C-alpha positions in Angstrom: 0.0 0.0 0.0 1.4 3.4 -1.1 2.0 6.0 1.6 3.3 8.7 -0.8 1.9 12.2 -0.2 -0.6 13.4 -2.7 0.8 15.5 -5.5 0.2 19.2 -5.2 -2.6 20.2 -7.6 -2.9 23.3 -9.6 -5.9 25.7 -9.4 -8.0 26.2 -12.5 -10.5 28.7 -13.9 -12.4 27.4 -16.8 -15.1 28.7 -19.1 -17.7 26.0 -18.8 -19.9 26.6 -21.9 -23.5 25.5 -22.0 -24.9 22.0 -22.4 -24.3 22.1 -26.2 -20.5 22.3 -25.5 -20.5 18.5 -25.8 -21.4 18.9 -29.5 -18.7 21.4 -30.3 -16.0 19.9 -32.7 -13.1 21.4 -30.8 -13.8 22.4 -27.2 -14.4 19.0 -25.6 -11.1 17.8 -27.0 -9.3 20.8 -25.5 -10.8 20.0 -22.1 -9.9 16.4 -22.3 -6.3 17.2 -23.3 -6.1 19.6 -20.4 -7.1 17.0 -17.9 -4.8 14.4 -19.4 -1.9 16.8 -18.6 -2.9 17.2 -14.9 -1.9 15.0 -12.0 -4.7 12.8 -11.0 -6.7 14.6 -8.4 -7.7 12.9 -5.1 -10.9 15.0 -5.3 -12.3 18.0 -7.2 -13.7 21.1 -5.5 -16.0 23.1 -7.8 -17.2 26.7 -7.5 -19.7 27.4 -10.3 -21.2 30.6 -11.5 -24.6 28.9 -11.3 -24.8 28.5 -7.6 -25.1 31.6 -5.5 -26.0 31.0 -1.9 -25.1 32.8 1.3 -23.8 31.9 3.7 -21.4 29.8 1.7 -23.0 26.4 1.2 -21.5 22.9 0.8 -23.5 20.7 -1.5 -24.2 17.0 -1.6 -21.5 14.8 -0.1 -23.0 11.7 -1.6 -24.1 11.1 -5.2 -27.1 13.4 -5.8 -29.2 14.1 -8.9 -27.7 16.7 -11.3 -29.3 20.2 -11.4 -30.5 20.8 -14.9 -30.5 24.6 -14.5 -31.3 25.5 -18.1 -34.5 25.8 -20.1 -35.6 25.2 -23.7 -32.9 22.8 -24.8 -33.4 19.5 -26.6 -34.4 16.6 -24.4 -31.1 14.7 -24.7 -29.3 17.4 -22.7 -31.6 16.6 -19.7 -30.6 12.9 -19.9 -26.9 13.5 -19.2 -25.7 11.7 -16.1 -22.5 12.3 -14.0 -22.6 10.1 -10.9 -19.3 11.0 -9.4 -18.7 9.9 -5.8 -19.3 12.4 -3.1 -16.5 13.8 -1.0 -17.5 14.0 2.7 -13.9 14.2 3.9 -13.3 17.1 1.6 -16.5 18.8 2.8 -15.3 18.5 6.4 -11.9 20.1 5.5 -13.7 22.9 3.7 -15.8 23.6 6.7 -12.8 23.6 9.1 -10.7 25.9 6.9 -13.5 28.4 6.3 -15.0 28.4 9.8 -11.6 28.8 11.4 -11.2 32.0 9.3 -14.6 33.3 10.4 -16.5 32.4 7.3 -19.9 30.9 8.1 -20.7 27.6 6.2 -24.0 25.9 5.8 -24.9 22.5 4.4 -27.4 21.8 1.6 -27.0 18.0 1.4 -29.5 17.4 -1.5 -27.9 20.0 -3.8 -26.3 18.1 -6.7 -23.9 19.4 -9.4 -25.2 22.1 -11.7 -24.3 22.4 -15.4 -21.4 24.8 -14.6 -19.9 21.9 -12.7 -20.8 18.7 -14.6 -20.7 20.0 -18.2 -16.9 20.4 -18.1 -16.3 17.5 -15.8 -18.0 15.1 -18.3 -15.3 16.1 -20.8 -12.4 16.2 -18.4 -13.0 13.2 -16.2 -15.6 11.2 -18.2 -15.3 8.0 -16.0 -16.9 10.0 -13.1 -14.6 8.1 -10.7 -13.1 11.1 -8.8 -15.0 12.5 -5.8 -16.5 15.9 -6.5 -17.8 18.5 -4.1 -19.5 21.8 -5.1 -19.6 24.9 -2.9 -21.6 28.0 -3.6 -20.6 31.6 -4.3 -21.6 33.4 -1.1 -20.9 36.8 -2.7 -19.9 38.4 -6.0 -17.4 40.7 -4.3 -14.0 39.9 -5.8 -11.9 40.7 -2.7 -14.1 38.4 -0.5 -13.9 35.6 -3.0 -10.1 36.0 -3.3 -9.9 35.6 0.5 -12.1 32.4 0.3 -9.7 31.0 -2.3 -6.7 31.8 -0.1 -8.3 29.9 2.8 -8.9 26.9 0.5 -5.4 26.9 -0.9 -4.0 24.3 1.6 -6.4 21.7 0.0 -4.1 21.7 -3.1 -1.4 20.0 -1.0 -3.9 17.3 -0.2 -4.4 16.4 -3.8 -7.6 18.5 -4.3 -8.1 20.2 -7.7 -9.8 23.5 -7.1 -11.8 24.7 -10.1 -13.6 28.0 -10.6 -16.1 27.5 -13.4 -17.6 30.5 -15.2 -17.2 32.2 -18.6 -14.5 34.7 -19.4 -17.0 37.0 -21.0 -20.7 36.5 -20.5 -23.2 38.8 -22.2 -26.0 36.7 -23.8 -26.8 39.5 -26.1 -23.4 39.0 -27.7 -24.1 35.3 -28.5 -23.5 34.7 -32.2 -24.6 31.5 -34.0 -22.2 32.3 -36.8 -19.2 32.8 -34.5 -18.9 36.6 -35.0 -17.1 38.2 -32.1 -18.0 41.7 -31.0 -15.3 44.2 -30.3 -16.4 44.3 -26.6 -15.8 40.6 -26.1 -12.5 40.7 -27.9 -11.2 43.8 -26.1 -12.2 42.4 -22.7 -10.6 39.1 -23.4 -7.4 40.8 -24.5 -7.3 43.0 -21.4 -7.9 40.0 -19.1 -5.1 38.1 -20.8 -2.7 41.0 -20.3 -3.7 41.6 -16.7 -3.2 37.9 -15.9 0.2 37.8 -17.6 1.2 41.0 -15.7 -0.1 39.5 -12.4 -2.1 42.7 -11.9 -4.4 41.5 -9.1 -5.5 45.0 -8.4 -6.7 45.6 -11.9 -8.5 42.2 -12.0 -10.2 42.8 -8.7 -11.5 46.2 -10.1 -12.3 44.8 -13.5 -15.7 46.5 -13.7 -13.9 49.8 -13.8 -10.4 49.0 -15.2 -11.3 46.8 -18.1 -12.6 48.1 -21.4 -16.4 47.9 -21.3 -16.2 45.6 -18.3 -19.9 46.0 -17.5 -20.8 45.1 -21.1 -18.6 42.0 -21.1 -20.3 41.1 -17.8 -23.6 42.8 -17.3 -23.9 40.7 -14.2 -20.6 39.4 -12.8 -21.3 35.8 -11.6 -19.5 34.2 -14.5 -16.3 36.1 -13.8 -16.6 35.8 -10.0 -15.2 32.2 -9.8 -11.9 33.4 -11.2 -11.2 35.2 -7.9 -11.6 32.0 -5.9 -9.1 30.4 -8.3 -6.7 33.4 -8.0 -6.8 33.2 -4.2 -6.2 29.4 -4.2 -3.4 29.7 -6.7 -1.9 33.0 -5.6 1.5 31.5 -4.8 1.7 30.3 -8.4 0.4 33.5 -10.1 3.8 33.9 -11.8 3.3 30.5 -13.5 -0.2 31.4 -14.7 -1.0 30.3 -18.2 -4.0 30.3 -20.5 -4.6 26.7 -21.5 -7.7 27.4 -23.7 -8.4 30.6 -25.5 -10.5 31.7 -28.4 -14.3 32.2 -28.6 -17.4 30.1 -28.7 -20.6 31.6 -30.2 -19.0 35.0 -29.7 -18.0 34.6 -26.0 -14.4 34.3 -24.8 -13.7 30.8 -23.5 -10.3 31.7 -21.9 -9.4 29.1 -19.3 -6.3 29.3 -17.1 -4.1 27.2 -14.8 -2.1 28.3 -11.9 0.6 25.9 -10.7 
């Protein structure tokens, strides 16, 4: 029996797409190639744009039904299954880390993975054999989310892959079935790339004012918010930050990054 310590995991922020991501000719392969290059996680901790709950909530720690939090899609998207094992030990570690820091935590034990969590996991870990825990966004305040990420950072040394799941730009009025990219989406994506490469946390935290047309790229900021949990969890590796996936999908920037 091996007693080797778990390999330290990176922290990720990914653009999770929508249920039709599975039908894209390129993106699923990019996610699969990304996961193939990662150490195998002991567990995955997901923070998705699609679960806002305060105080911070810990979801199901046993296999629970998925949350199909989308409407008007073809029936087969509602038949997707992802029965990953629960992660009760990880849930307990999350509670301890956050409560010790004064962050209240509640449990919602019947809350399964939403599409911001399971859509990319289906592509990255299709065997669904790695325990997964989802926690909520208790706020959209970037600084508070950064602090939560910092508190969760020790989990990386226990083999936990921390994943913030959102969308690098998210204005549904900019969706384009022909792939046309508006100048707003392109400029925000370029600004974000440069800010990340420069390790300019101050600018990123104030993106609504510092980025070009920040409030047009994100009329509501829940899809950018998970980035700050990732940045907090991976702050020690900010200098090694890299974009693993870039480009656009239906007019929205799908930039996804890795720290560590």
